[in-house]
C-alpha positions in Angstrom: 120.9 108.4 -17.9 124.5 109.4 -18.0 125.5 111.9 -20.7 127.6 111.1 -22.6 126.9 107.4 -22.7 129.5 104.7 -22.1 129.4 103.9 -25.8 130.1 107.5 -26.7 133.0 107.7 -24.2 134.4 104.4 -25.5 134.4 105.9 -29.1 136.2 109.0 -27.9 138.9 107.0 -26.1 139.4 104.6 -29.0 139.1 107.1 -31.8 142.8 107.0 -32.8 143.0 103.2 -32.9 143.3 101.6 -36.3 140.6 99.2 -37.4 142.7 96.0 -37.0 144.4 97.1 -33.7 143.2 96.3 -30.3 141.1 99.1 -28.8 142.5 101.0 -25.8 139.4 100.0 -23.8 136.7 97.5 -24.6 134.5 97.6 -21.5 132.4 100.0 -19.4 134.5 99.0 -16.4 137.6 100.7 -17.9 135.6 103.9 -18.4 134.3 103.7 -14.8 137.8 103.1 -13.4 139.4 105.9 -15.4 136.9 108.5 -14.5 136.8 107.4 -10.8 140.6 107.8 -10.7 140.5 111.2 -12.2 137.7 112.2 -9.9 139.8 111.2 -6.9 142.7 113.4 -8.3 140.3 116.3 -8.6 139.1 115.8 -5.0 142.7 115.7 -3.9 143.3 119.1 -5.4 144.3 118.7 -9.0 143.2 121.5 -11.3 140.2 120.7 -13.6 141.1 120.7 -17.3 137.7 122.0 -18.4 136.0 125.4 -17.8 133.0 125.9 -15.5 134.1 123.0 -13.2 133.4 125.2 -10.1 130.6 123.8 -8.0 130.2 120.6 -10.1 130.9 117.1 -8.8 134.3 115.7 -9.4 133.0 112.7 -11.4 131.0 114.9 -13.7 134.1 117.0 -14.4 136.2 113.8 -15.0 133.6 112.5 -17.5 133.6 115.8 -19.3 137.4 115.9 -19.4 137.5 112.4 -20.9 134.8 113.3 -23.4 136.7 116.4 -24.5 140.0 114.5 -24.8 141.6 116.5 -22.0 142.6 113.2 -20.3 143.7 110.0 -21.9 143.5 106.4 -20.9 146.9 104.8 -21.5 147.4 101.4 -23.0 149.7 99.0 -21.2 152.6 99.8 -23.5 152.1 103.6 -23.1 151.9 103.2 -19.4 155.2 101.2 -19.3 156.9 103.7 -21.5 155.7 106.6 -19.3 156.9 104.8 -16.2 160.3 104.2 -17.8 160.6 107.9 -18.8 159.7 109.0 -15.3 162.3 106.6 -13.8 164.9 108.0 -16.2 164.0 111.5 -15.2 164.2 110.6 -11.5 167.6 109.1 -12.0 168.8 112.1 -13.9 167.5 114.4 -11.2 169.2 112.3 -8.5 172.4 112.3 -10.4 172.2 116.1 -11.0 171.6 116.5 -7.3 174.7 114.5 -6.4 176.7 116.5 -8.9 175.6 119.7 -7.2 176.2 118.2 -3.8 179.7 117.1 -4.9 180.4 120.6 -6.2 179.3 122.1 -2.9 181.5 119.6 -1.0 184.4 120.4 -3.4 184.0 124.1 -2.6 183.9 123.4 1.1 187.1 121.4 0.8 188.8 124.2 -1.1 187.7 126.7 1.6 189.0 124.3 4.3 192.3 123.9 2.6 192.8 127.7 2.0 193.4 128.5 5.7 195.8 125.6 6.1 197.7 126.8 3.0 197.8 130.3 4.4 199.2 129.1 7.7 201.9 127.1 5.9 202.9 130.2 3.9 202.9 132.2 7.1 205.2 129.6 8.7 207.4 129.6 5.6 207.6 133.4 5.6 208.5 133.2 9.3 211.3 130.8 8.7 209.4 127.5 9.2 210.1 124.4 7.3 207.8 123.0 4.6 207.5 119.3 3.4 209.4 120.1 0.3 212.4 121.3 2.2 212.7 118.3 4.4 
């Protein structure tokens, strides 16, 4: 028998839900899918969120994490909100990257203009004509 039981895990996941609200999960399938996803993350190299995970199977660690409220199963609304936040952060990072890139391009343009300006002043100092004088 699996410890904790599916029923116990469902109670843990749904503990913050008001009596009249829809539970976060209502089936064993949701528990299985959530713990399997977390186990795959652990196998892929994510750090366990519980102590003494060394040498234990990834699924056992995932079940313990869920039972100890270290991981959370998101509702559809929470998932949509999280995806929107992540998209906003990605846009902000991309915009910030472009601003930095623009600043670097601006610095390069100033550096490229400086020698041309120096040459013009050398020509002016040597008696050459400038655009303003023509």
